[in-house]
Each structure stands twice: as structure tokens, then as C-alpha cells.
N, C-alpha and C positions, 0 to 999 in steps of 0.2 A: 402561094404566100412568101416574103423571104425571109432567110433564116440566117444571123448574123454569127461568125464564130467568135467564139471565146479569145482571147489570148493565150491561154493554154491549151485551148484545142488546135489553134494556127501552130504552136510551137510544137506540138505533137505530130499533127499532119504534115506539117512543110518537112520536104527532102526527107522523106520517109522516117521522121521522126528524130532527125538529127537534132533538130532545135530543143527538142523536149531532152533529150539525152544531156544538151548543153543546161538547160535551165536545172535540169536534178543534179550535173556536177558543182554548178554553181553553191546551190542551195545545201548541199552537202559541206563543200566549204565554209560556206557561212555558218553551218552549225557546229562544225570544228573550231572555225574563229571563235564564235561567240563562248563554246563551253572552254576553250584553253584561258579566256579572257577574264573568265567569270571569279571573282573573290573565293576562298574556301572557308566555310562556315562550318566550324567543328568546337570539340569542348577542349583540345589544347589548352593546356594554362600560358596564360600570355602575361606579359610586364606590365605593370600598372604606370601611369605617367609618372608619379612620384612616389617616395618611400611611404609605404601604408603603416596605420596604428593595427588595423584589422585584416586578417586573412582571411573570416568566415563572417557570416551574418545570422544568427538567430531571431526571427520577425515573430513577435507573438502578436497576433492581429484578433482582435475580440471586437467582432463585427456585430453591431448591433444598436451601440451605443451605449456602452459602460457610463454608470453615473458616476464619474469620477468625483464629485462634491458631498457624495458618501462615502468614497473609498479611501481618498488620499488628499484630498485638497478642502479642509475643514473652515467653515465659515461661521464663527461662534454668532454673528450678526444675525443670522437667521434666525436665531432662537426668540431674540427681541420684537421681530415680526411674525414669529410663527401663527398660521389662522388669521393674521392680518393682510391686508392689502399693501403689495410691493408699493415702496417710496416712491418708486419711478415705472415709465411704465417696460413691461417685460412682451417681449415680442414673440409668439410661437408660430406654429404651421396654421393655428385657426384663427380666423379673424375674430377680435373681440374676446381671445382667449383669458384663461382663468388668470386673475393676477394675486390670488390666495397664496401667501409663502408658506413653503412647509421647511421645516428645518430637518436636518438629518437625523432619523428616528435612533441612530446608533452612536456611543461614547466614541471620543478618538483618544490615544495615548501617547506620549513625548515616547520617542523611542529612540535606541542609539546614541553615538556620540553628538550628531546633527541635532538631536531633540527634535526632530520633525514628527508633527501629529499624524498615526496613520489610524484607520477606522479598527476598532476590535471586530469588524468582520473579516481582517485579514491577520489572525496572530502569527502563520508562520513569516509573511511579508514583513511584520514588523521586526523581525531579527535580522532582517538582512535589507533594511531600509538603506542603511550606511553606504551601501555598494552602488545604489543607483544617483543617477542627475534626472530632476524632474525640470519637465519644461512644462508650465503652470498657465503659459499665455497663448494654445494653439487657436486657431480659427479656420473654417471653412466658410464658402459662399453656397454651399450645397447644404439644403436642410433634409432631402429626403433619403434613406439608406441607401436606395442603389447608385444613385448620383453622387453620393455622398464618397461612398467604396472605391466608386470607379475614381474620384479624385484622388483619395488616399494612396490607393493603391498602383495606377498607372499613371497620376498627372492630369488624367481629363476628366471631367463630368459626365463622361456617356462612353459607351462601349466602342471596342476597335483598337485600343492601344495596348501596346506590351507594359506587363507589371514591372516592378521594380526588381525582381528577382531577375526575370529576364534578361533586364538592362544590365544588370551584375555579371549575370552568365556570360553575357557577348561580350562583355568588356574581358572579362578577366579567364573564361574558361572553368575547369576544376583541375585540382591535385589528383584525382583517382577514376582512371580512366574506366574504372567497373561501375560506377555511380554516375548518374546523372549530376549536373552543377547545379541543377536548382530542385527541391524537393518542398511538397507541400503536404503537411501531417495533417491529417483530419477536417471537419467540416464546420462551417460555420457565416460564412459571408452569403449573404441574400443574392449575390450575383453570380454565386457558384464558380465552377472552375475558371469563369474569365477573372477572378484573381487573383491565378497565378498561371494565366495564357501570355504567351509569345506574341500574341496578335498577329503583325505582319514581319514582324524578326522572323529569321528563320526558324522554324520549328523546334530544331535542335535546342534552342533555348528556351523552351517551354517547361515549366513546372511540371514535374511527375508526381502525381497523388502514390501516398503510401499512408498505410495504417498499422496499427499497434496487431496484429496477427503473424505471427511467428511463422505459422504456418504458408500464409500468402500474404504477405505485406503488399504486393503488388498484383491486381488483378492479372490472372492468366501467366505470372510469373513462373511457374512451379511445371516442369516439364510432365506432360501424362505419365502415368505410372505403365500405361500399355505400351509406350516408346522409348526405344534404348537411347543412351547417349549419343551414338555412331548415326542412328537413325535419323536423331535430330539434327545434328551438323549436316548430314546429306540435304535433309529438306532445306535448313538456311542455305545452302551453299545454293541450291536452286533456285531459290526465292531472290537471294541476293544477285545472281546471275541473268535472272529476268528483268529485276527492278534496274541493273545495269544497262541492261539492253534498251529499256525504255528511256532511261535517263539518255542514252545516246542521241535517241530522236527527240529529246525536249528537254536541251541542256539547260532552260531557265527556270525549270519546274524545283521549286526549292523543298516541297513536299516530296518528292520523289528522292532527293538528297538525305532529307530528315527519316523519311522510311528506310533506305538503307542503313542508316547509321545507327536507328533504334533497332532493327534486327541484329546488329552485330552487338550493341551495347545489351540487349536483352539476353544474350546468349551468356555474358560477363555476370549479368546482376544475379541469374539465378543463385550463383552461389553467395554474393558479395551482399544483397539486400537480406537475403535468409540470416546470414550470420549476424549483419546490423538490427533484424528485427530480433534476434533471439536474446530477449532480455535474461535469460536464466544462467547467461556465462558472466553475470555482475553477481558482485556480492551483494549477500542479504542486507548488508548496512546501506549500501548504496539503494538497493529495491524499497528498502523500509525507508530512507530518505526521500525518496519520491513518491510514495504510498501507493505504488502500483496495483495493490491488493485491497485499496480502500474505495469502500462503497462512495459512490458519487463522484468521486476525484480520481479513481485509480486510470481511468481511459487517459485521461489529461496529462497525467503524471506518468505514463508510458510515452506518450508522444514527445514531453519534454526529454525523457531519459532518451530516447532514440534522436532528438535533435542533438543529444552532446555527441551521440554515438556516430551521428552523421557527420558534422564537423570535426570529430576526432579522428574519420576516416578519408577528410580529405573534401567533401560537400561544400561548395563555395555558399549558398544560400539556402536556409530552412525556414518555411514558413508555418507556423505552427497556430493553426483555428483554436479561438477559446471557445467554440460550438454556440450554438444558438440560445435565445432566450433573454438576451440582454437588452429588448425593445420594453422594457418596463412602462407603459403609457398606465397600468392599473396596477395596484395590489404592489408595489416598489417594497412594501414591506416584507409581505410573505415569499417575494421572489429572489431577492437578491442576496439574502443570506446564503441560501444554496448556490447561485450561481457565483458566487465569492469563494466560497468552499470548493467548487469544482477546480478552479483555477490556482487557487493559494498555494497548496502544497508543493504542486508541480513546478511553478514559474519561480517559487522561493529555492527550492532544492537545486534547480539548474543553476542558478546565480552561485549558492553555496559549493556543489560540485565544480561546476567551471573553477571558482576560484581555487579551489584546496588541490586541483590537477594543474594549477598555473595556466590553463587555457584562458581563463577569462582578459587576462593579458593581449590576446591577439584574437579575442571574438566579440563581437558586437551584439547585444543583446537589446531587443528595442521592443517597447509595447505599449499599444496605442490600439482604440477604435476610431471611427469615421468622427465622431461628434461625443459630445458629452449629452447631460439633461437638466432641463432648466429647474430654476429652485423655487417655481411655484408648483401647483397641483395641475393636474392636467385637467380634473374636473371633480367636483363634490360629488363624491361616492363615498361609500363605505369603506373602500380599500384604495385611496387614491394611489397614482404613479404620477409621474413626470413626461414631460414632450422632449422631443427634440431641441438640443443646442447646440447649434452652429458657433455660437459667437464668443466663446469662450470655453475651453475644456484643458484636460491634462494628460500627458503622456510622458513615459520616461524610459530612460537609454543607460546602459551601464557596459562597462568593459572597456575594449581595444580604444586608449584615446578619450576615454570619458573621464569626466572629474567624478568623485566618489561624494557623497553628502551634499550634492551641489543642488539648490533650486534657481532654475531662471525664470522671469516673469513671473507675472501673477493677474489674476482677474479682480472684478470690483467685490467691494464688501458682501455683496450676495452670491459672489460664482455665477454671474450672468454674464458678462462681457470682458474678454482681454484687455487690459489697459493699452493704450495705443503704442505707446514707445517700445511696448515689449512684445506686440502681437508679431506670430510667427504662423506660417502656412505650411500646407503641403510640401511646396516645393523646396522650401528651407530645410526642410527633414532629406528630403532627396537628394539635396546637393551636399546635407552634412553626411550620410551615409557613405555617398561614394567619396567622399574627400578622404573619411577616415579609411576605405580601400585603395587608397592611393590613385584613384580616379578623378579627373577633372570632369566635372560634370558637362561643361561647355563642351565639351571636346569629344563623350561620349555620345557620337551619333552616328545614325545610319540614315541614308539616302532613300527616300521614300516620298512616291507621288510630287516628285520634282523639287523637294527641299531636303535639307539635311534635318532630321528630327532626333529628339532626344526626350529624355525622361520629365525634364523640365519644359522642355517646349519653349513658348513666347514668355512664359509665367516670370515676373522677377522674383529671382530668388538670391539667397547668399548660404554659405556655409556658417552656422552659427556656433563662431567661434570660443562664445563665452561658455560653452559646457565642455569645451575640449581643454584634456589636461597639459 
């Protein structure tokens, strides 16, 4: 039976292996050339494309579909039709869904100099409403949670793309070498950690999860009590030497590069992260403002206070999750008060605190969910709720470069669909956030699978200049 030599075997066997030596030398040269030509991905601060209004972003993401028509987009016409069929067809997820209108069970109060009506579910927010601009004409083409969340935080309605914070970290780096550029506080997105992932962007730009625990704000951040500082330093040096040895043989492996950077960053974070998470250094008045000891709202209040401390320390992008439970398909009357109580004091205190410290002028605060809720009941039951509404919902922005006390756009009289001439989508928000940071959203790109990708992608987008000061 004939046996044919492979090319590699022929080179190894010919001329006592001289061919194999030549091949090895050529491959080593190619690895070295590849490594020397690779771009460097790190968290060093980078210059924006133009003068920014914002230095940092705090993104309060309320995953689950908060009912903005019950919170800060009142629709008095709903009372006229309460318990009656809608005057036009309301489309939900289910075929032949309920057409019975449900007015908001809560009263609204005119607040501040702007006189905008805010639900009595949000008494602290009523006091700071003049600091924010509402966008009342949001729309999305996704009606289910996971796809809508991917759309809002990554620009695509499916998994596998980088989040907004990762794109910002990639574009601008961080001002504090002892902390990540992008940090996520708490939980609440049904898509989990993918809501703050870097996906195929270099892993160094991924969001780092933190929590309101001054002893261990990041998992495994604290040095074991049985290990001395010198022993830890020797261990880290050994691990990094092994990683760099492996990197020399695999120069294209970005995970290895991120692993090396993360080990080095983790050692620095042991002190810095513990300092930021130690809220005892704040005054009693500040802790009371955020309600860190309040039942039901204390955890979120701590996260909001930590968010302020993080941007104060130079972190570029902080994502604060509003917790779960916002998917109020039933018993909205029993659920929404507690949900609003959970976030109201913390988010309102954040705006007040940033403003008092002069930080709101260069910190952008964004609040949104992936969609809203319909003006109809989902089903005729004793304690009805509302189904998903992707056709028209509200969000708000405050701080750096954003008008105070301004409303953009509107929905129809029932709060069902955005008025067409004002309709905005996720890509417009992504473009606007990057613009305020001095980043041209069309130029913030990364070459992936044969083309230059961006947060906006091929979706039509514009900077919402109407809300800019």
C-alpha cells in the first residue's frame, strides 16, 4: 500500500530536516511580524473627535418595560375611555388582544418651573424634574424583552454585538488606570451580562460587574487572608510571564492580551475598588439623600451613590440596572408602586448630588427601558396589567449638554404610538450619547468579519440636536 508524505513531513525529512528548520524560521518571523503590526488595545485615555460636552456617562437601565404612561407621560384621555373599547385598534403581542382601555390608577402633579406632570408614584423625582429632558416619542421594532434589550443596549436585535458602554470605552479609554473604563452595577436585564459585554470588541472594553458590598464589590477582588502582599505579587508576576510566553506564540489572541491586562488591573483595583465601594466615607447627609439604609430602595440607592463615586474617580461609563419585576403583565396596581419606590430616591438623589457638586455639567445621565406598556389591559382579570408597547414610550436624559426642563416629541392621546414626525429609535440615542462625548458615531468603528462595524451599524441615525443645549 502506497503512503504519501505530507508537505510538512517532506520538509522535515528532506536534507536531514533542513527544510523543517527553514519553515520554523519563516513561521517565527511571520509571528513576530504579525505581533509587531497588531494594534494596541488598552484603556489609556484617548482624544475625542471634537470638543465634548460630557466626560462620563451614567446609564440607568430599567430592563423589563417600565410603564412610562403611569410614571411621567400622563394621558388624560384614557379616563374618558377607561373600561371601554379603544377608539382605534391597539396591537399587542397576542392576536385579538384586549382592546379595553385602562386609565392610570395614579394621580399626576404639576412639578417645578416647567410644570410637567409627574406621577405621585415618584415624589422625589417630582422635585428634580426640571433637571431633565424627556424624549416622549421612542419606538422600537422589537416587542419581546430579549430582542428589545439587545436592540437598545447593543444596536442589534440579537446577541453577539458590543454594548454601548463597550463602544464608549473603546473610543475614549478611562481617566483612572486603577479602575475599568466600563462598570455595571446591579442586575435586572433579562439578557444578563450580555447587556454590558464587549462581544467581539477586545475583551478589555467589556463591562466589569460590581455590587454594593464594601467587603467584596467585585467577585474575588480581595486577597486571601492566608496570602501576603509579596506572595501575591510573586504569583501575579509568574502568571503574567506565562501569559506573555503564550501570547508570543499566539499574537492574534485578544483574550490573552485582555487576560494579561486584567491581572495587572486586578492588583490595582484591590485598593481602588474597595475605596469606591466604602460608602462610610460619605457624609451622613449624603447617605440619607440616597436612602442607602431605606427598606426596599437602599440597594439601588447605594448603586446610584457608587455610580457618582465611580465617575468622580474617572470611570468613563457606568451602567446602573433598575432591578427586575418591571414586566407588569398583571397586577400593575399592586406592583408598580413598589418598583417606583425602589428607584425613585436613588435616581433623584443622583441628579441632585451631581448638580450640587458641579458634576452634572460634564456627566451625562440617561434613563430608559427597552419599551413601555400599552394603554389597554392585557386580560380581564381581578388585577389586570399592561402588555409590552414598542410603538411609543418615554425616556429621559440629563446633564452635560442636555437642555433642562425640555420635552421632545409625543405619543398619541392614548399613549400608544409615537407621532411619526417625532419618532426616534435606539440608533438616534446611541448617536446622541456618543456625540455628547465628542465621538463621531460614524467614525467610531472596528473592523470585524470583513467590514467596519459600529454601534449604529447600518441603521439610519441622527444626533437629536433638539434636546441639546
